[in-house]
PDB file of N, CA, C and O in Angstrom:
ATOM      1  N   MET A   1      -1.163   9.823 -16.041  1.00  0.00           N
ATOM      2  CA  MET A   1      -1.056   8.400 -16.077  1.00  0.00           C
ATOM      3  C   MET A   1      -2.228   7.799 -15.151  1.00  0.00           C
ATOM      4  O   MET A   1      -2.333   8.037 -13.947  1.00  0.00           O
ATOM      5  N   THR A   2      -3.116   6.960 -15.924  1.00  0.00           N
ATOM      6  CA  THR A   2      -4.225   6.462 -15.133  1.00  0.00           C
ATOM      7  C   THR A   2      -3.888   4.998 -14.766  1.00  0.00           C
ATOM      8  O   THR A   2      -3.440   4.205 -15.594  1.00  0.00           O
ATOM      9  N   VAL A   3      -4.146   4.668 -13.383  1.00  0.00           N
ATOM     10  CA  VAL A   3      -3.762   3.448 -12.891  1.00  0.00           C
ATOM     11  C   VAL A   3      -5.006   2.836 -12.374  1.00  0.00           C
ATOM     12  O   VAL A   3      -5.775   3.468 -11.650  1.00  0.00           O
ATOM     13  N   THR A   4      -5.226   1.528 -12.764  1.00  0.00           N
ATOM     14  CA  THR A   4      -6.577   0.917 -12.335  1.00  0.00           C
ATOM     15  C   THR A   4      -6.413   0.409 -10.900  1.00  0.00           C
ATOM     16  O   THR A   4      -5.302   0.427 -10.370  1.00  0.00           O
ATOM     17  N   ASP A   5      -7.415  -0.009 -10.310  1.00  0.00           N
ATOM     18  CA  ASP A   5      -7.521  -0.572  -9.029  1.00  0.00           C
ATOM     19  C   ASP A   5      -6.790  -1.892  -9.032  1.00  0.00           C
ATOM     20  O   ASP A   5      -6.126  -2.169  -8.033  1.00  0.00           O
ATOM     21  N   GLU A   6      -6.837  -2.710 -10.010  1.00  0.00           N
ATOM     22  CA  GLU A   6      -6.059  -4.032 -10.013  1.00  0.00           C
ATOM     23  C   GLU A   6      -4.606  -3.596 -10.115  1.00  0.00           C
ATOM     24  O   GLU A   6      -3.841  -4.290  -9.446  1.00  0.00           O
ATOM     25  N   GLU A   7      -4.079  -2.646 -10.770  1.00  0.00           N
ATOM     26  CA  GLU A   7      -2.731  -2.304 -10.852  1.00  0.00           C
ATOM     27  C   GLU A   7      -2.160  -1.953  -9.516  1.00  0.00           C
ATOM     28  O   GLU A   7      -1.090  -2.379  -9.081  1.00  0.00           O
ATOM     29  N   VAL A   8      -3.021  -1.088  -8.873  1.00  0.00           N
ATOM     30  CA  VAL A   8      -2.489  -0.452  -7.539  1.00  0.00           C
ATOM     31  C   VAL A   8      -2.533  -1.767  -6.497  1.00  0.00           C
ATOM     32  O   VAL A   8      -1.674  -1.972  -5.640  1.00  0.00           O
ATOM     33  N   LEU A   9      -3.563  -2.516  -6.710  1.00  0.00           N
ATOM     34  CA  LEU A   9      -3.592  -3.716  -5.711  1.00  0.00           C
ATOM     35  C   LEU A   9      -2.527  -4.739  -5.927  1.00  0.00           C
ATOM     36  O   LEU A   9      -2.109  -5.446  -5.011  1.00  0.00           O
ATOM     37  N   GLY A  10      -2.113  -4.801  -7.112  1.00  0.00           N
ATOM     38  CA  GLY A  10      -1.001  -5.718  -7.493  1.00  0.00           C
ATOM     39  C   GLY A  10       0.299  -5.224  -6.927  1.00  0.00           C
ATOM     40  O   GLY A  10       1.155  -5.964  -6.443  1.00  0.00           O
ATOM     41  N   LEU A  11       0.385  -3.880  -7.026  1.00  0.00           N
ATOM     42  CA  LEU A  11       1.619  -3.256  -6.525  1.00  0.00           C
ATOM     43  C   LEU A  11       1.686  -3.270  -4.974  1.00  0.00           C
ATOM     44  O   LEU A  11       2.755  -3.423  -4.383  1.00  0.00           O
ATOM     45  N   ILE A  12       0.576  -3.116  -4.383  1.00  0.00           N
ATOM     46  CA  ILE A  12       0.483  -3.246  -2.899  1.00  0.00           C
ATOM     47  C   ILE A  12       0.838  -4.663  -2.506  1.00  0.00           C
ATOM     48  O   ILE A  12       1.733  -4.892  -1.692  1.00  0.00           O
ATOM     49  N   LYS A  13       0.092  -5.659  -3.121  1.00  0.00           N
ATOM     50  CA  LYS A  13       0.641  -6.976  -2.873  1.00  0.00           C
ATOM     51  C   LYS A  13       2.076  -7.395  -3.040  1.00  0.00           C
ATOM     52  O   LYS A  13       2.626  -8.200  -2.290  1.00  0.00           O
ATOM     53  N   GLU A  14       2.703  -6.754  -4.154  1.00  0.00           N
ATOM     54  CA  GLU A  14       4.005  -6.882  -4.315  1.00  0.00           C
ATOM     55  C   GLU A  14       4.913  -6.322  -3.150  1.00  0.00           C
ATOM     56  O   GLU A  14       5.908  -6.885  -2.694  1.00  0.00           O
ATOM     57  N   ALA A  15       4.416  -5.171  -2.773  1.00  0.00           N
ATOM     58  CA  ALA A  15       5.062  -4.313  -1.749  1.00  0.00           C
ATOM     59  C   ALA A  15       5.063  -5.229  -0.314  1.00  0.00           C
ATOM     60  O   ALA A  15       5.989  -5.289   0.494  1.00  0.00           O
ATOM     61  N   LEU A  16       3.887  -5.849  -0.244  1.00  0.00           N
ATOM     62  CA  LEU A  16       3.590  -6.651   1.053  1.00  0.00           C
ATOM     63  C   LEU A  16       4.521  -7.957   1.033  1.00  0.00           C
ATOM     64  O   LEU A  16       5.140  -8.316   2.035  1.00  0.00           O
ATOM     65  N   GLU A  17       4.565  -8.613  -0.150  1.00  0.00           N
ATOM     66  CA  GLU A  17       5.406  -9.703  -0.284  1.00  0.00           C
ATOM     67  C   GLU A  17       6.847  -9.441   0.125  1.00  0.00           C
ATOM     68  O   GLU A  17       7.540 -10.240   0.755  1.00  0.00           O
ATOM     69  N   TYR A  18       7.232  -8.218  -0.305  1.00  0.00           N
ATOM     70  CA  TYR A  18       8.618  -7.805  -0.062  1.00  0.00           C
ATOM     71  C   TYR A  18       9.025  -7.540   1.379  1.00  0.00           C
ATOM     72  O   TYR A  18      10.063  -7.886   1.944  1.00  0.00           O
ATOM     73  N   SER A  19       7.886  -6.782   1.903  1.00  0.00           N
ATOM     74  CA  SER A  19       7.980  -6.152   3.295  1.00  0.00           C
ATOM     75  C   SER A  19       7.539  -6.983   4.284  1.00  0.00           C
ATOM     76  O   SER A  19       8.085  -6.810   5.374  1.00  0.00           O
ATOM     77  N   ALA A  20       6.638  -7.907   4.212  1.00  0.00           N
ATOM     78  CA  ALA A  20       6.236  -8.902   5.102  1.00  0.00           C
ATOM     79  C   ALA A  20       5.679 -10.083   4.519  1.00  0.00           C
ATOM     80  O   ALA A  20       4.466 -10.277   4.439  1.00  0.00           O
ATOM     81  N   PRO A  21       6.737 -11.035   4.027  1.00  0.00           N
ATOM     82  CA  PRO A  21       6.392 -12.173   3.397  1.00  0.00           C
ATOM     83  C   PRO A  21       5.325 -13.125   4.058  1.00  0.00           C
ATOM     84  O   PRO A  21       4.609 -13.866   3.385  1.00  0.00           O
ATOM     85  N   GLU A  22       5.278 -13.044   5.430  1.00  0.00           N
ATOM     86  CA  GLU A  22       4.304 -13.845   6.203  1.00  0.00           C
ATOM     87  C   GLU A  22       2.913 -13.416   5.979  1.00  0.00           C
ATOM     88  O   GLU A  22       2.016 -14.200   6.292  1.00  0.00           O
ATOM     89  N   HIS A  23       2.620 -12.247   5.466  1.00  0.00           N
ATOM     90  CA  HIS A  23       1.367 -11.778   5.179  1.00  0.00           C
ATOM     91  C   HIS A  23       1.018 -11.798   3.777  1.00  0.00           C
ATOM     92  O   HIS A  23      -0.090 -11.408   3.408  1.00  0.00           O
ATOM     93  N   ALA A  24       1.974 -12.268   2.897  1.00  0.00           N
ATOM     94  CA  ALA A  24       1.954 -12.324   1.361  1.00  0.00           C
ATOM     95  C   ALA A  24       0.558 -12.923   0.762  1.00  0.00           C
ATOM     96  O   ALA A  24       0.000 -12.451  -0.229  1.00  0.00           O
ATOM     97  N   ASN A  25       0.158 -13.860   1.399  1.00  0.00           N
ATOM     98  CA  ASN A  25      -0.939 -14.666   0.765  1.00  0.00           C
ATOM     99  C   ASN A  25      -2.291 -14.358   1.331  1.00  0.00           C
ATOM    100  O   ASN A  25      -3.247 -15.119   1.181  1.00  0.00           O
ATOM    101  N   VAL A  26      -2.352 -13.221   1.988  1.00  0.00           N
ATOM    102  CA  VAL A  26      -3.681 -12.904   2.543  1.00  0.00           C
ATOM    103  C   VAL A  26      -4.567 -12.257   1.292  1.00  0.00           C
ATOM    104  O   VAL A  26      -4.131 -11.545   0.387  1.00  0.00           O
ATOM    105  N   LYS A  27      -5.912 -12.698   1.493  1.00  0.00           N
ATOM    106  CA  LYS A  27      -6.816 -12.051   0.375  1.00  0.00           C
ATOM    107  C   LYS A  27      -7.101 -10.639   0.750  1.00  0.00           C
ATOM    108  O   LYS A  27      -7.443 -10.364   1.900  1.00  0.00           O
ATOM    109  N   MET A  28      -6.973  -9.731  -0.178  1.00  0.00           N
ATOM    110  CA  MET A  28      -7.232  -8.299   0.230  1.00  0.00           C
ATOM    111  C   MET A  28      -7.953  -7.787  -0.967  1.00  0.00           C
ATOM    112  O   MET A  28      -7.906  -8.256  -2.105  1.00  0.00           O
ATOM    113  N   SER A  29      -8.723  -6.611  -0.485  1.00  0.00           N
ATOM    114  CA  SER A  29      -9.640  -5.926  -1.367  1.00  0.00           C
ATOM    115  C   SER A  29      -9.435  -4.471  -1.055  1.00  0.00           C
ATOM    116  O   SER A  29      -8.804  -4.137  -0.053  1.00  0.00           O
ATOM    117  N   MET A  30      -9.988  -3.537  -1.945  1.00  0.00           N
ATOM    118  CA  MET A  30      -9.826  -2.155  -1.546  1.00  0.00           C
ATOM    119  C   MET A  30     -10.428  -1.810  -0.296  1.00  0.00           C
ATOM    120  O   MET A  30     -10.008  -0.801   0.271  1.00  0.00           O
ATOM    121  N   GLU A  31     -11.447  -2.557   0.286  1.00  0.00           N
ATOM    122  CA  GLU A  31     -12.106  -2.453   1.491  1.00  0.00           C
ATOM    123  C   GLU A  31     -11.381  -2.863   2.707  1.00  0.00           C
ATOM    124  O   GLU A  31     -11.694  -2.443   3.821  1.00  0.00           O
ATOM    125  N   SER A  32     -10.361  -3.729   2.481  1.00  0.00           N
ATOM    126  CA  SER A  32      -9.567  -4.308   3.617  1.00  0.00           C
ATOM    127  C   SER A  32      -8.856  -3.367   4.439  1.00  0.00           C
ATOM    128  O   SER A  32      -8.186  -2.500   3.877  1.00  0.00           O
ATOM    129  N   THR A  33      -8.916  -3.424   5.799  1.00  0.00           N
ATOM    130  CA  THR A  33      -8.038  -2.528   6.599  1.00  0.00           C
ATOM    131  C   THR A  33      -6.711  -3.140   6.789  1.00  0.00           C
ATOM    132  O   THR A  33      -6.520  -4.353   6.713  1.00  0.00           O
ATOM    133  N   LEU A  34      -5.846  -2.307   7.025  1.00  0.00           N
ATOM    134  CA  LEU A  34      -4.404  -2.663   7.395  1.00  0.00           C
ATOM    135  C   LEU A  34      -4.384  -3.651   8.554  1.00  0.00           C
ATOM    136  O   LEU A  34      -3.668  -4.652   8.529  1.00  0.00           O
ATOM    137  N   GLY A  35      -5.169  -3.353   9.544  1.00  0.00           N
ATOM    138  CA  GLY A  35      -5.190  -4.148  10.689  1.00  0.00           C
ATOM    139  C   GLY A  35      -5.816  -5.599  10.433  1.00  0.00           C
ATOM    140  O   GLY A  35      -5.433  -6.568  11.089  1.00  0.00           O
ATOM    141  N   GLU A  36      -6.740  -5.690   9.501  1.00  0.00           N
ATOM    142  CA  GLU A  36      -7.320  -7.002   9.199  1.00  0.00           C
ATOM    143  C   GLU A  36      -6.156  -7.820   8.447  1.00  0.00           C
ATOM    144  O   GLU A  36      -6.054  -9.039   8.587  1.00  0.00           O
ATOM    145  N   LEU A  37      -5.394  -7.161   7.741  1.00  0.00           N
ATOM    146  CA  LEU A  37      -4.314  -7.776   7.034  1.00  0.00           C
ATOM    147  C   LEU A  37      -3.174  -8.165   8.050  1.00  0.00           C
ATOM    148  O   LEU A  37      -2.372  -9.021   7.678  1.00  0.00           O
ATOM    149  N   GLY A  38      -3.044  -7.643   9.222  1.00  0.00           N
ATOM    150  CA  GLY A  38      -2.095  -7.906  10.037  1.00  0.00           C
ATOM    151  C   GLY A  38      -0.859  -6.980   9.850  1.00  0.00           C
ATOM    152  O   GLY A  38       0.272  -7.262  10.244  1.00  0.00           O
ATOM    153  N   ILE A  39      -1.215  -5.838   9.197  1.00  0.00           N
ATOM    154  CA  ILE A  39      -0.079  -4.731   8.858  1.00  0.00           C
ATOM    155  C   ILE A  39      -0.055  -3.768  10.072  1.00  0.00           C
ATOM    156  O   ILE A  39      -1.019  -3.104  10.454  1.00  0.00           O
ATOM    157  N   ASN A  40       1.212  -3.787  10.637  1.00  0.00           N
ATOM    158  CA  ASN A  40       1.313  -2.802  11.763  1.00  0.00           C
ATOM    159  C   ASN A  40       1.976  -1.340  11.142  1.00  0.00           C
ATOM    160  O   ASN A  40       2.293  -1.258   9.955  1.00  0.00           O
ATOM    161  N   SER A  41       2.115  -0.382  11.951  1.00  0.00           N
ATOM    162  CA  SER A  41       2.468   0.769  11.287  1.00  0.00           C
ATOM    163  C   SER A  41       4.019   0.762  10.849  1.00  0.00           C
ATOM    164  O   SER A  41       4.432   1.643  10.095  1.00  0.00           O
ATOM    165  N   ILE A  42       4.813  -0.182  11.304  1.00  0.00           N
ATOM    166  CA  ILE A  42       6.224  -0.336  10.759  1.00  0.00           C
ATOM    167  C   ILE A  42       6.217  -0.968   9.441  1.00  0.00           C
ATOM    168  O   ILE A  42       6.935  -0.588   8.516  1.00  0.00           O
ATOM    169  N   THR A  43       5.315  -2.031   9.368  1.00  0.00           N
ATOM    170  CA  THR A  43       5.195  -2.727   7.971  1.00  0.00           C
ATOM    171  C   THR A  43       4.509  -1.649   6.841  1.00  0.00           C
ATOM    172  O   THR A  43       4.877  -1.591   5.667  1.00  0.00           O
ATOM    173  N   ALA A  44       3.580  -0.922   7.360  1.00  0.00           N
ATOM    174  CA  ALA A  44       2.964   0.041   6.517  1.00  0.00           C
ATOM    175  C   ALA A  44       4.018   0.952   6.001  1.00  0.00           C
ATOM    176  O   ALA A  44       4.065   1.155   4.787  1.00  0.00           O
ATOM    177  N   LEU A  45       4.969   1.588   6.896  1.00  0.00           N
ATOM    178  CA  LEU A  45       5.958   2.385   6.341  1.00  0.00           C
ATOM    179  C   LEU A  45       6.990   1.605   5.276  1.00  0.00           C
ATOM    180  O   LEU A  45       7.528   2.182   4.332  1.00  0.00           O
ATOM    181  N   GLU A  46       7.149   0.342   5.566  1.00  0.00           N
ATOM    182  CA  GLU A  46       8.003  -0.440   4.687  1.00  0.00           C
ATOM    183  C   GLU A  46       7.319  -0.509   3.411  1.00  0.00           C
ATOM    184  O   GLU A  46       7.996  -0.409   2.387  1.00  0.00           O
ATOM    185  N   ILE A  47       6.002  -0.674   3.336  1.00  0.00           N
ATOM    186  CA  ILE A  47       5.216  -0.932   2.143  1.00  0.00           C
ATOM    187  C   ILE A  47       5.259   0.297   1.366  1.00  0.00           C
ATOM    188  O   ILE A  47       5.396   0.314   0.143  1.00  0.00           O
ATOM    189  N   ALA A  48       5.122   1.473   2.208  1.00  0.00           N
ATOM    190  CA  ALA A  48       5.173   2.857   1.376  1.00  0.00           C
ATOM    191  C   ALA A  48       6.475   3.115   0.848  1.00  0.00           C
ATOM    192  O   ALA A  48       6.546   3.632  -0.267  1.00  0.00           O
ATOM    193  N   GLY A  49       7.704   2.781   1.594  1.00  0.00           N
ATOM    194  CA  GLY A  49       8.897   2.940   1.006  1.00  0.00           C
ATOM    195  C   GLY A  49       9.138   2.143  -0.219  1.00  0.00           C
ATOM    196  O   GLY A  49       9.729   2.655  -1.170  1.00  0.00           O
ATOM    197  N   TYR A  50       8.681   0.820  -0.256  1.00  0.00           N
ATOM    198  CA  TYR A  50       8.845   0.127  -1.463  1.00  0.00           C
ATOM    199  C   TYR A  50       8.064   0.751  -2.520  1.00  0.00           C
ATOM    200  O   TYR A  50       8.583   0.832  -3.633  1.00  0.00           O
ATOM    201  N   ILE A  51       6.940   1.184  -2.338  1.00  0.00           N
ATOM    202  CA  ILE A  51       6.092   1.685  -3.471  1.00  0.00           C
ATOM    203  C   ILE A  51       6.785   3.029  -3.957  1.00  0.00           C
ATOM    204  O   ILE A  51       6.876   3.275  -5.160  1.00  0.00           O
ATOM    205  N   GLU A  52       7.274   3.895  -2.977  1.00  0.00           N
ATOM    206  CA  GLU A  52       7.987   5.098  -3.429  1.00  0.00           C
ATOM    207  C   GLU A  52       9.141   4.894  -4.377  1.00  0.00           C
ATOM    208  O   GLU A  52       9.302   5.527  -5.420  1.00  0.00           O
ATOM    209  N   ASP A  53      10.008   3.849  -3.862  1.00  0.00           N
ATOM    210  CA  ASP A  53      11.101   3.465  -4.774  1.00  0.00           C
ATOM    211  C   ASP A  53      10.741   2.865  -6.138  1.00  0.00           C
ATOM    212  O   ASP A  53      11.349   3.197  -7.156  1.00  0.00           O
ATOM    213  N   LYS A  54       9.651   1.897  -6.137  1.00  0.00           N
ATOM    214  CA  LYS A  54       9.219   1.330  -7.234  1.00  0.00           C
ATOM    215  C   LYS A  54       8.744   2.397  -8.275  1.00  0.00           C
ATOM    216  O   LYS A  54       9.135   2.284  -9.437  1.00  0.00           O
ATOM    217  N   LEU A  55       7.935   3.408  -7.924  1.00  0.00           N
ATOM    218  CA  LEU A  55       7.269   4.334  -8.812  1.00  0.00           C
ATOM    219  C   LEU A  55       7.954   5.637  -8.834  1.00  0.00           C
ATOM    220  O   LEU A  55       7.580   6.542  -9.581  1.00  0.00           O
ATOM    221  N   ASN A  56       8.996   5.753  -7.992  1.00  0.00           N
ATOM    222  CA  ASN A  56       9.823   7.082  -7.943  1.00  0.00           C
ATOM    223  C   ASN A  56       8.933   8.242  -7.574  1.00  0.00           C
ATOM    224  O   ASN A  56       9.006   9.294  -8.209  1.00  0.00           O
ATOM    225  N   ILE A  57       8.029   8.074  -6.487  1.00  0.00           N
ATOM    226  CA  ILE A  57       7.204   9.051  -6.092  1.00  0.00           C
ATOM    227  C   ILE A  57       7.406   9.310  -4.563  1.00  0.00           C
ATOM    228  O   ILE A  57       8.163   8.566  -3.941  1.00  0.00           O
ATOM    229  N   LYS A  58       6.780  10.299  -3.957  1.00  0.00           N
ATOM    230  CA  LYS A  58       6.938  10.514  -2.575  1.00  0.00           C
ATOM    231  C   LYS A  58       5.381  10.452  -1.935  1.00  0.00           C
ATOM    232  O   LYS A  58       4.439  11.126  -2.350  1.00  0.00           O
ATOM    233  N   LEU A  59       5.339   9.614  -0.975  1.00  0.00           N
ATOM    234  CA  LEU A  59       3.934   9.518  -0.218  1.00  0.00           C
ATOM    235  C   LEU A  59       4.076  10.326   1.047  1.00  0.00           C
ATOM    236  O   LEU A  59       4.645   9.858   2.034  1.00  0.00           O
ATOM    237  N   PRO A  60       3.567  11.521   1.020  1.00  0.00           N
ATOM    238  CA  PRO A  60       3.736  12.397   2.180  1.00  0.00           C
ATOM    239  C   PRO A  60       3.296  11.846   3.480  1.00  0.00           C
ATOM    240  O   PRO A  60       2.148  11.413   3.583  1.00  0.00           O
ATOM    241  N   ASP A  61       4.140  11.826   4.515  1.00  0.00           N
ATOM    242  CA  ASP A  61       3.896  11.274   5.771  1.00  0.00           C
ATOM    243  C   ASP A  61       2.503  11.689   6.430  1.00  0.00           C
ATOM    244  O   ASP A  61       1.764  10.852   6.950  1.00  0.00           O
ATOM    245  N   ASP A  62       2.212  13.024   6.367  1.00  0.00           N
ATOM    246  CA  ASP A  62       1.018  13.613   6.883  1.00  0.00           C
ATOM    247  C   ASP A  62      -0.208  13.051   6.142  1.00  0.00           C
ATOM    248  O   ASP A  62      -1.256  12.970   6.783  1.00  0.00           O
ATOM    249  N   GLU A  63      -0.183  12.662   4.882  1.00  0.00           N
ATOM    250  CA  GLU A  63      -1.353  11.963   4.332  1.00  0.00           C
ATOM    251  C   GLU A  63      -1.219  10.456   4.460  1.00  0.00           C
ATOM    252  O   GLU A  63      -2.205   9.735   4.306  1.00  0.00           O
ATOM    253  N   LEU A  64      -0.078   9.994   4.723  1.00  0.00           N
ATOM    254  CA  LEU A  64      -0.023   8.474   4.873  1.00  0.00           C
ATOM    255  C   LEU A  64      -0.318   7.920   6.277  1.00  0.00           C
ATOM    256  O   LEU A  64      -0.638   6.742   6.437  1.00  0.00           O
ATOM    257  N   ALA A  65      -0.205   8.781   7.275  1.00  0.00           N
ATOM    258  CA  ALA A  65      -0.424   8.337   8.581  1.00  0.00           C
ATOM    259  C   ALA A  65      -1.831   7.996   8.882  1.00  0.00           C
ATOM    260  O   ALA A  65      -2.079   6.999   9.561  1.00  0.00           O
ATOM    261  N   PRO A  66      -2.758   8.748   8.426  1.00  0.00           N
ATOM    262  CA  PRO A  66      -4.222   8.405   8.788  1.00  0.00           C
ATOM    263  C   PRO A  66      -4.883   7.281   7.915  1.00  0.00           C
ATOM    264  O   PRO A  66      -6.023   6.855   8.103  1.00  0.00           O
ATOM    265  N   ILE A  67      -4.114   6.900   7.039  1.00  0.00           N
ATOM    266  CA  ILE A  67      -4.669   5.812   5.999  1.00  0.00           C
ATOM    267  C   ILE A  67      -4.774   4.484   6.867  1.00  0.00           C
ATOM    268  O   ILE A  67      -3.846   4.104   7.581  1.00  0.00           O
ATOM    269  N   ASN A  68      -5.932   3.840   6.748  1.00  0.00           N
ATOM    270  CA  ASN A  68      -6.188   2.534   7.356  1.00  0.00           C
ATOM    271  C   ASN A  68      -6.849   1.408   6.521  1.00  0.00           C
ATOM    272  O   ASN A  68      -7.158   0.305   6.972  1.00  0.00           O
ATOM    273  N   THR A  69      -7.035   1.852   5.168  1.00  0.00           N
ATOM    274  CA  THR A  69      -7.429   0.780   4.352  1.00  0.00           C
ATOM    275  C   THR A  69      -6.672   0.597   3.164  1.00  0.00           C
ATOM    276  O   THR A  69      -5.910   1.522   2.881  1.00  0.00           O
ATOM    277  N   ILE A  70      -6.706  -0.339   2.441  1.00  0.00           N
ATOM    278  CA  ILE A  70      -5.988  -0.500   0.990  1.00  0.00           C
ATOM    279  C   ILE A  70      -6.542   0.466   0.050  1.00  0.00           C
ATOM    280  O   ILE A  70      -5.788   1.018  -0.750  1.00  0.00           O
ATOM    281  N   GLY A  71      -7.799   0.722   0.073  1.00  0.00           N
ATOM    282  CA  GLY A  71      -8.392   1.761  -0.851  1.00  0.00           C
ATOM    283  C   GLY A  71      -7.791   3.105  -0.607  1.00  0.00           C
ATOM    284  O   GLY A  71      -7.412   3.828  -1.529  1.00  0.00           O
ATOM    285  N   GLY A  72      -7.708   3.441   0.729  1.00  0.00           N
ATOM    286  CA  GLY A  72      -7.027   4.751   1.028  1.00  0.00           C
ATOM    287  C   GLY A  72      -5.684   4.856   0.477  1.00  0.00           C
ATOM    288  O   GLY A  72      -5.315   5.873  -0.109  1.00  0.00           O
ATOM    289  N   LEU A  73      -4.916   3.803   0.652  1.00  0.00           N
ATOM    290  CA  LEU A  73      -3.456   3.722   0.234  1.00  0.00           C
ATOM    291  C   LEU A  73      -3.533   3.869  -1.349  1.00  0.00           C
ATOM    292  O   LEU A  73      -2.787   4.640  -1.954  1.00  0.00           O
ATOM    293  N   ALA A  74      -4.370   3.175  -1.898  1.00  0.00           N
ATOM    294  CA  ALA A  74      -4.479   3.250  -3.431  1.00  0.00           C
ATOM    295  C   ALA A  74      -4.692   4.679  -3.928  1.00  0.00           C
ATOM    296  O   ALA A  74      -4.087   5.112  -4.908  1.00  0.00           O
ATOM    297  N   GLU A  75      -5.637   5.452  -3.170  1.00  0.00           N
ATOM    298  CA  GLU A  75      -5.989   6.674  -3.658  1.00  0.00           C
ATOM    299  C   GLU A  75      -4.754   7.718  -3.477  1.00  0.00           C
ATOM    300  O   GLU A  75      -4.526   8.657  -4.239  1.00  0.00           O
ATOM    301  N   LEU A  76      -4.082   7.410  -2.443  1.00  0.00           N
ATOM    302  CA  LEU A  76      -2.778   8.367  -2.134  1.00  0.00           C
ATOM    303  C   LEU A  76      -1.862   8.001  -3.206  1.00  0.00           C
ATOM    304  O   LEU A  76      -1.283   8.910  -3.801  1.00  0.00           O
ATOM    305  N   ILE A  77      -1.664   6.834  -3.517  1.00  0.00           N
ATOM    306  CA  ILE A  77      -0.670   6.384  -4.616  1.00  0.00           C
ATOM    307  C   ILE A  77      -1.131   7.070  -5.916  1.00  0.00           C
ATOM    308  O   ILE A  77      -0.311   7.766  -6.516  1.00  0.00           O
ATOM    309  N   ARG A  78      -2.355   6.929  -6.388  1.00  0.00           N
ATOM    310  CA  ARG A  78      -2.913   7.528  -7.535  1.00  0.00           C
ATOM    311  C   ARG A  78      -2.654   9.008  -7.551  1.00  0.00           C
ATOM    312  O   ARG A  78      -2.231   9.529  -8.583  1.00  0.00           O
ATOM    313  N   ARG A  79      -2.867   9.674  -6.534  1.00  0.00           N
ATOM    314  CA  ARG A  79      -2.631  11.216  -6.463  1.00  0.00           C
ATOM    315  C   ARG A  79      -1.201  11.566  -6.706  1.00  0.00           C
ATOM    316  O   ARG A  79      -0.915  12.603  -7.304  1.00  0.00           O
ATOM    317  N   GLN A  80      -0.295  10.740  -6.266  1.00  0.00           N
ATOM    318  CA  GLN A  80       1.204  11.041  -6.422  1.00  0.00           C
ATOM    319  C   GLN A  80       1.663  10.665  -7.793  1.00  0.00           C
ATOM    320  O   GLN A  80       2.703  11.190  -8.188  1.00  0.00           O
ATOM    321  N   ILE A  81       1.074   9.884  -8.522  1.00  0.00           N
ATOM    322  CA  ILE A  81       1.560   9.346  -9.827  1.00  0.00           C
ATOM    323  C   ILE A  81       1.456  10.550 -10.833  1.00  0.00           C
ATOM    324  O   ILE A  81       1.794  10.404 -12.007  1.00  0.00           O
TER     325      ILE A  81
END
């Protein structure tokens, strides 16, 4: 299954709206860092959990922990689909 950047970005935005509605309207791109978006480690885990449930995948903790950009998260999601 091939997933476009736009589809992954949409899913991440959806997860952000669910996990941290106060950050839902921020403008993001694949280059955006989690810190720039106001996403802390707890919120990042909530976003990952939402995506795991939505796509029925597992995002390995050891691969998730070092990610600090939306593009990095998108690439991890693509590898697990």
